[in-house]
C-alpha positions in Angstrom: 179.1 156.0 237.6 175.4 155.4 237.7 173.3 156.6 235.2 171.3 159.3 237.3 174.8 160.5 238.4 176.2 160.8 234.5 172.5 162.2 233.6 173.2 165.2 236.1 176.4 166.0 234.9 177.2 169.0 232.4 178.4 168.5 229.0 181.7 169.5 229.9 181.7 167.5 232.8 181.0 164.5 230.7 183.5 164.8 228.7 186.2 165.6 231.3 185.1 162.0 232.7 185.9 160.6 229.0 189.0 162.3 228.3 190.3 160.9 231.6 188.9 157.4 231.7 191.9 155.3 231.8 191.3 152.3 230.0 188.7 151.5 226.8 187.5 148.6 228.6 185.8 147.8 231.4 188.0 146.2 234.7 186.7 142.8 234.5 187.8 142.9 230.9 191.1 144.1 231.8 191.6 141.7 234.5 190.5 139.1 232.3 193.0 139.9 229.9 196.1 140.2 232.1 195.2 136.9 233.2 195.1 135.6 229.8 198.5 137.4 228.7 200.0 135.9 232.0 198.9 132.5 232.0 199.9 132.4 227.8 203.2 134.3 227.1 203.5 133.1 224.2 200.6 134.7 222.9 201.2 138.5 222.4 204.8 137.9 220.9 203.3 135.6 218.4 200.5 138.3 217.8 203.3 140.9 217.2 205.4 139.0 215.1 202.8 138.2 212.7 201.5 141.6 212.7 205.3 143.1 211.9 205.4 139.9 209.3 202.1 141.2 207.3 203.4 144.4 207.4 207.0 143.9 206.3 205.4 141.7 203.1 203.0 144.9 202.2 199.8 144.8 204.0 198.6 147.7 204.9 195.5 146.5 206.8 194.9 143.1 208.5 192.5 141.5 211.1 193.3 140.8 214.6 191.0 138.1 215.0 192.9 136.2 211.4 195.8 136.7 213.4 194.4 135.1 216.2 193.1 132.2 214.1 197.0 132.2 212.8 197.9 131.5 216.1 195.8 128.8 216.7 196.7 126.8 213.8 200.2 127.2 214.7 199.5 126.1 218.2 197.4 122.7 216.8 200.2 122.1 214.1 203.2 122.4 216.4 203.8 119.4 217.5 203.2 120.6 221.2 200.4 119.8 223.5 197.9 122.3 222.8 195.0 120.4 224.4 193.0 122.9 226.4 194.9 125.9 224.5 191.7 128.5 224.0 191.9 131.8 222.7 189.0 134.4 223.3 187.8 135.9 220.4 186.8 138.8 223.2 190.5 139.7 223.2 191.3 140.9 219.5 190.1 144.4 220.5 192.4 144.7 223.7 195.2 142.7 222.0 195.1 145.1 219.1 195.0 148.3 220.8 197.9 146.9 222.9 199.9 145.8 219.9 199.3 149.7 218.6 200.2 151.1 221.7 203.7 149.7 222.4 204.5 149.4 218.7 203.4 152.7 216.9 204.2 151.5 213.4 201.3 149.3 213.6 199.1 152.9 213.7 196.5 152.0 211.4 197.0 148.3 210.8 194.1 147.4 212.3 190.6 149.0 212.4 189.3 150.5 215.7 186.4 150.8 216.5 184.5 152.2 219.6 184.0 149.6 222.7 180.5 148.8 223.2 179.6 149.0 226.7 
């Protein structure tokens, strides 16, 4: 939808468009995130394991960025060949939103901000 099309909508029509929006991210970001999850299948389960462990240890909130740093450290010290392994910080929001959507017990664990478009 162009800016001109959006400006011509009434308030209720715009609200309806926002409510019906299937995703918080644009399709290019979704596609890159889906490709990342497909190409690095160990990262999401590691993210969940670390988040759940932190929650069990009594943390009420934690940073998804912090969890990404832990995963990077684990990859660097695992003894496996991690050359070429990259964990894009642009995916921290998508990862935490996916985690909360699939694991309701993580609701409120990550600070959620509005996505910029």
